Each structure stands twice: as C-alpha cells, then as structure tokens.
C-alpha positions, 0 to 999 in steps of 0.5 A: 503561505497557508495551505488549504488542506481540505481543499488540497485533499478534495483536488488530489481525490478528484484527480487519481492516477494509476501507479507510475503515471502520477504527474499532475499529482507530482506537479500538485505536490511541487507547487505546495513545496515550491510554495513552502520554500522546500527544495526537492528534486522530481522525476525520481523512479519515474513520477516520485518527489523528494524534499529536504528541509536542513535545520542544523546539526541533528539526525536525519528523519525520512517521512513517506506518502505514497501517492498512487490510485487504483482501477476502481469505479468510485461509488461513494456519492461524494460530490468530489468523486472521482470520474477520472479514467486511466489506461492501465499496463495492458492498454486498457481504459479503466476507471480511477479512484483513491481507494486506498487513501493515499490522497490523505497520505500526501495531503497529511505529509505536506500538511506536516511539512508546513508546520515543521517549517514554521517551527524550525526553531523548536527542533534540528537536524534534517527531514527528507519528505518522500512522495513515493509512486506505485505503492499499489504495483509494489514497485515505487520504492525500490524504483527510486532507489533504484534511481538513487534517492539514498544517495542523492539525499542525506541517508535517513537515521529512521524512516517513517510512516502511516496509512489511513485504514478504518479505524475510528478517525483520531485513532493511531493503530501501531505496534512492534515487530511485524505490522504487515505481511510479506507479499508475492503477486504470481502470474500462473499461465497454464497451458492446454490445447485449444479446438472447438467447443463441440469437440472438447476430446480433441482439447486440453481444456485450460479452462477446467484446469484452471478451475480446478486449481483455483479450488485445489490452492484453497485447502493450502490454508484451510488444510496445509497451514497451522491454524495459529498462523497467518496466510493468504492465498487469493486468485484475484484474476483469472483470463481465458477464451474469447468466445464461447464455442471456442476452447482457448489454448491457455488460462491466466491466473494472478495470485496474491499471497501473504505471510509474516515471514521468510519461513511462511513465505517459503512454505507457501510457494512450495505448496502453490508450485506443487498444486499448480504443476500437479492439476496441470499434470491431472489434466494431461497437459503437454506442457508444464505451467509457467509461474512469473513472480511479478512482485515481492514485498517484505514484511513491514517490520517495525523496529521495536525500541523506536516504536515504543518510543513513538507510542509513548509520544503519541498518547502524550500528544493525543491521550491514553486510549488513542493509540491501539494495537491493531494486529498484524495486516495481511495487507502489504507495503514496500516502504520498508525497502526505504529502511531495509536499503538503509539499515535503519529502523522503521516505524509504520503505523495507522490512523482511522478515517471512520466517523467514529459514531458510525463505527461505534455503531457497526461494531455493536451491530457486529457489522463492521465487515459489512457497513464500514468499507475497507481500503480498495473498496469502491465505497472507500471514503475517510471523513475529512475531519478529524482525519486530516488533522490527526494524520498531520498531527501524528507526522509532526510528532513523530518526526519531532520525537526523532529530530534533535532539540535546537541548542541555545 
C-alpha cells in the first residue's frame, strides 16, 4: 500500500474541522493507519488519535501532528480551497479553513510513518505517533494527557514535532532554547450601566471604557517593557452592544499575551490587570471588571543537546545552509505539554512552505510582510512540493536520529 500523499493533503484541505470537532479528520487518519497495519487508539482527548509501531528494543520516540482548523474564510483561489463551514463554541455558523497548515502536518506524519514501517530493518525501538486535536485552543495536548495518553502508550524518551511556516520550501528553521513564546488568552468583561443612547449621563458606558482600555493596553509593550525584551499584547476581539441607540451594560475584550518566560509573563499579567482595573475605576464603574484566563501555554523550549544533534542530522541529510536559526517565534504551541509531563526533551522545528522564487523576490523587494501570507491568513497556502516531501523527510530523519540501530 502506497499512500497518495498529495491527494490526501488536498482532501484534508478541502474538509477542515474546528477544534475538538475533528471527527472526519480522525477517521481519515485511522483509515490510513489501518492500511499501513499500524495499531492505534482513537477518541483520546475527545477526537485525538495515537498510534504505535513496536520494533524491538530501543528508545521510544514520540512524533506529534496537530489536526484542527480555524474559523477563517479561505481566499487562496486554489482549486481545492475550502468552502466548509462549522459551528464555533458560541454556536455561531462560521467559515472553516486550514489556515495554519495542520493539514500539511497530518499528511507529513502519515507519510513518515509509511516510510518508517517500510524500513523497519534499519532501526529499532518504538514510535508513538500522536495526532492531536484543538491546538488552536491550546487545549488538545492537555486533553489527551488527561485522558491517559502518557499511561496508555509507551512513555517517550523524546518528543518531536514540526510546523509549516512562511519560509522558503526546503528550508528548516530550528534553534536551541526558547523556540516559541509562552501565551495566555484572557477574556475581560467590563461592567457598566446600560441605558438609552440619548441619555449617556444616566449610564456608565462600557464601550468608552473598552476603547480607553484598549488604547492604554498598547502602552505596556511600548512604554513598560524593555525594548530589548519580547512581549506582545493583542486585543483580538471586542464585543459590546446590539443597537445604535442603546448603551449596553457590558463590553468584552479578548486578549492574546505573549512572552518568552515565566518572569516576563508575571510582569505583563500584572500590568494588564492594573490597567484594566484602573480604566474601569476611571470610568466610574460600580463593579470591578472580571478577568478570566481562558488558556495558558508554556514556552516551547528545545532541548539544547538534542537540538544540536538533530541540526547535525538535518545538515547531513539535506545539505549545509538548509537549516537556519529563525529566531524566537512569538506564536505559541501546546506540544511541549507532552514533553513537560513526561519529563523528557523536546525538539520542535519549522519547515518552509513558500515557493523559493517568490520568497526571494519578496525578500529582495522588502515586501515579505505584504506579499507572503503567514499562518492564520485567509491567503495562507503552502506549495504542495517540495513542502510535503521535505516535511516527510524531516520527520523520518528526526525519528531515525533518536531511534536505535538494529542489532546484527
């Protein structure tokens, strides 16, 4: 059985599913695992799948791919562009798109498993492949852990994973230490006093309160964080009111915060809370704001020794200059929970999905930010090749580097 990986990718891209709703995706995965003769369990952490290849004595290597999509309307113009829709946690009907490349992650991992099964005479040990739901919520890995994935499958000696990103196709980006930032998602509810739009003096307007809060929050990074440090404070969502002549009773802000370590996290969170409470007080709010943490993600920290070892293996496999240090990404991931809970090293790398000629042209023109769509963009569309083949090869090289060698 030979998997048609391009057809598989196109199918997954056409049929994206939101977090914790990846039932069709899980079904496609289990069908392919069955065809490859790989044992698996499904329904872990609601929609997750974990599979195991046992091949004698040796290390246990975990390979992880996430599989959920985003509420984004696809605008790539691809023949296989998604027209899917879904229902978000609030019950809203929304467009759905694989705008972060998780369809590529799943396809590359299945391709790597096929290759590793076919070459079992060249390695020894155990491979556990984890297809994780709900990375976009920052909740899928912990859901699988809570459902016993670390107890039901061989414990890892190392956890490996990868993410497609807007680098030239064929390029791999990896660095020792902090590869991705820690993150918190907050929901802030500002409580005012509603009333008629013609009588603002009889109300405490939460819309004005929200506007002042949003503007003041921007000063955290620009005026309270050392310019040499990394921090991000983003207000990604504002909800208030239903009609133009009604001043609502409350306004909700959804915040995304990013930082490189726990010390920076504590500082930024303190500043956010101080500003939110102070702006409410300045607006005369009769009730304090409600601040709820929706998720917390740790920094993605690559083990130094394992990263150096894998970088050497990538250089040997793909040639000098293929592997670059992309710097710390201010995006966040939940893959590290697997390694943290197991107490083992993690190596997580990026691989490029942009046509190299287009990337070079945009780089020379200084228009990378404008012309090369990034993850979560409605225009994000990795080129099929060599993105897919490099993603498969990278996982195979990484797994083989940390697996054992067969005994004579």
